[in-house]
Rosetta silent file (secondary structure, phi, psi, omega in degrees, C-alpha in Angstrom):
SEQUENCE: MTEDELVVEFALTRLDNPRLDLEEIAAMVVRRVGPDQVLEFAARNLAVRGELRGGAFESAVEYVHRTVLLLRDDTGD
SCORE:     score description
SCORE:     0.000 S_00000001
   1 L     0.000  127.030  175.571   92.836  108.123   86.055 S_00000001
   2 L   -76.665  168.901  177.302   93.579  106.346   89.295 S_00000001
   3 H   -63.371  -36.464  177.659   94.997  108.039   92.331 S_00000001
   4 H   -63.268  -43.729  177.696   98.317  106.284   91.673 S_00000001
   5 H   -66.410  -36.811  177.779   98.401  107.613   88.108 S_00000001
   6 H   -63.909  -44.198 -179.394   97.470  111.059   89.391 S_00000001
   7 H   -66.503  -36.616  176.468  100.295  111.067   91.877 S_00000001
   8 H   -64.400  -45.894 -177.947  102.836  109.938   89.206 S_00000001
   9 H   -62.775  -41.859  179.166  101.622  112.684   86.847 S_00000001
  10 H   -63.445  -46.122  178.075  101.859  115.235   89.645 S_00000001
  11 H   -60.813  -42.536  177.545  105.343  114.096   90.634 S_00000001
  12 H   -64.126  -42.631 -179.505  106.601  114.227   87.037 S_00000001
  13 H   -65.844  -39.068  177.978  105.115  117.691   86.548 S_00000001
  14 H   -65.370  -38.388  176.899  106.746  118.891   89.795 S_00000001
  15 H   -58.841  -37.351 -179.129  110.127  117.533   88.723 S_00000001
  16 H   -77.175  -21.497 -174.484  109.828  119.661   85.539 S_00000001
  17 L  -134.424   62.253 -171.815  108.677  122.747   87.559 S_00000001
  18 L   -66.286  -16.642 -175.121  110.339  122.680   90.983 S_00000001
  19 L   -90.945   -9.344 -179.849  109.824  126.352   91.720 S_00000001
  20 L   -83.075  150.706  176.663  106.046  126.305   91.450 S_00000001
  21 L   -78.097  171.686 -172.118  103.837  125.737   94.532 S_00000001
  22 H   -64.506  -37.441  178.965  101.700  122.667   94.829 S_00000001
  23 H   -67.008  -36.998  175.197   98.460  124.332   93.693 S_00000001
  24 H   -65.256  -38.091  177.873  100.168  125.610   90.578 S_00000001
  25 H   -64.310  -45.239  178.997  101.448  122.104   89.854 S_00000001
  26 H   -56.089  -46.223  179.473   97.894  120.759   90.389 S_00000001
  27 H   -60.859  -40.174  178.357   96.570  123.319   87.897 S_00000001
  28 H   -64.504  -39.293  177.930   99.213  122.250   85.306 S_00000001
  29 H   -64.096  -46.899 -177.651   98.153  118.603   85.749 S_00000001
  30 H   -62.596  -39.808 -177.663   94.469  119.479   85.247 S_00000001
  31 H   -63.566  -30.683 -174.376   95.242  121.526   82.129 S_00000001
  32 H   -82.999  -22.255 -171.341   97.055  118.522   80.631 S_00000001
  33 H   -83.444  -16.515  176.678   94.378  115.805   81.243 S_00000001
  34 L    95.124  162.830 -169.769   91.688  117.091   78.947 S_00000001
  35 H   -63.173  -39.187  177.418   88.084  118.100   79.412 S_00000001
  36 H   -61.708  -41.136  177.867   86.649  114.665   80.285 S_00000001
  37 H   -72.686  -32.853  174.663   89.103  114.123   83.066 S_00000001
  38 H   -57.700  -48.851 -179.730   88.561  117.660   84.382 S_00000001
  39 H   -63.905  -34.575  175.319   84.877  116.847   84.768 S_00000001
  40 H   -64.637  -47.440  176.025   85.776  113.524   86.445 S_00000001
  41 H   -60.872  -41.875  176.010   87.995  115.275   88.964 S_00000001
  42 H   -62.195  -38.601  177.318   85.346  117.887   89.626 S_00000001
  43 H   -66.115  -40.328  173.212   82.832  115.145   90.201 S_00000001
  44 H   -60.652  -40.162  176.689   85.172  113.401   92.608 S_00000001
  45 H   -62.080  -43.293  179.884   85.622  116.699   94.418 S_00000001
  46 H   -63.703  -39.215 -178.244   81.842  117.144   94.602 S_00000001
  47 H   -65.807  -37.208 -175.094   81.493  113.605   96.036 S_00000001
  48 H   -79.074  -43.907 -173.078   84.111  114.290   98.708 S_00000001
  49 H   -91.842  -21.378 -175.024   83.087  117.854   99.647 S_00000001
  50 L    78.922    6.513  179.232   79.325  117.720   98.972 S_00000001
  51 L  -161.567  153.254  174.684   79.596  120.998   97.065 S_00000001
  52 L   -94.480  131.674  179.061   81.338  122.607   94.112 S_00000001
  53 L  -113.429   84.439 -178.148   83.538  125.538   95.058 S_00000001
  54 L   103.573 -164.320 -177.382   83.873  127.434   91.749 S_00000001
  55 L   -77.531  179.394 -179.302   83.819  126.147   88.249 S_00000001
  56 H   -61.362  -42.048  179.821   84.749  122.646   87.072 S_00000001
  57 H   -61.373  -47.086  179.974   88.378  123.580   86.425 S_00000001
  58 H   -61.630  -41.500 -179.948   88.832  125.136   89.834 S_00000001
  59 H   -66.764  -39.478  178.053   87.093  122.157   91.484 S_00000001
  60 H   -66.814  -38.510  175.996   89.336  119.730   89.610 S_00000001
  61 H   -63.330  -42.767  177.674   92.444  121.587   90.686 S_00000001
  62 H   -59.758  -41.566  178.606   91.222  121.482   94.273 S_00000001
  63 H   -60.889  -49.293 -176.831   90.685  117.730   93.983 S_00000001
  64 H   -60.603  -48.519 -179.783   94.157  117.078   92.572 S_00000001
  65 H   -58.436  -52.799 -177.049   95.820  119.303   95.199 S_00000001
  66 H   -61.649  -41.098  179.236   93.889  117.824   98.121 S_00000001
  67 H   -61.710  -45.158 -179.590   94.463  114.221   96.917 S_00000001
  68 H   -64.810  -43.034  178.453   98.244  114.709   96.649 S_00000001
  69 H   -62.430  -43.040  177.980   98.354  116.394  100.078 S_00000001
  70 H   -63.974  -43.138 -179.715   96.286  113.592  101.683 S_00000001
  71 H   -68.997  -36.571  179.684   98.413  110.871  100.142 S_00000001
  72 H   -63.935  -41.863 -177.222  101.622  112.699  101.098 S_00000001
  73 H   -82.884   -9.527  179.637  100.451  113.061  104.713 S_00000001
  74 L   -65.770  124.519 -177.790   99.143  109.474  104.950 S_00000001
  75 L   -96.414    0.096  178.700  101.248  107.622  107.464 S_00000001
  76 L    77.425   19.712  179.297   99.872  104.212  106.588 S_00000001
  77 L   -65.392    0.000    0.000   98.272  103.618  109.957 S_00000001
């Protein structure tokens, strides 16, 4: 899943669940993508952070959450 696809999935999930916070939305996205993609997200998180903070699911959620926040805050400089 590309970052663009991830952001679209996140946005669609948020539209369906507007009252949830961003981390809860990220967890919903991770639950939907399946075990192979969870491991991919956890591996990406490991590559960025240099460490795993928790299990694969938690690490995948952290990756999704951080990616969305970084892209949201990107000013395009």
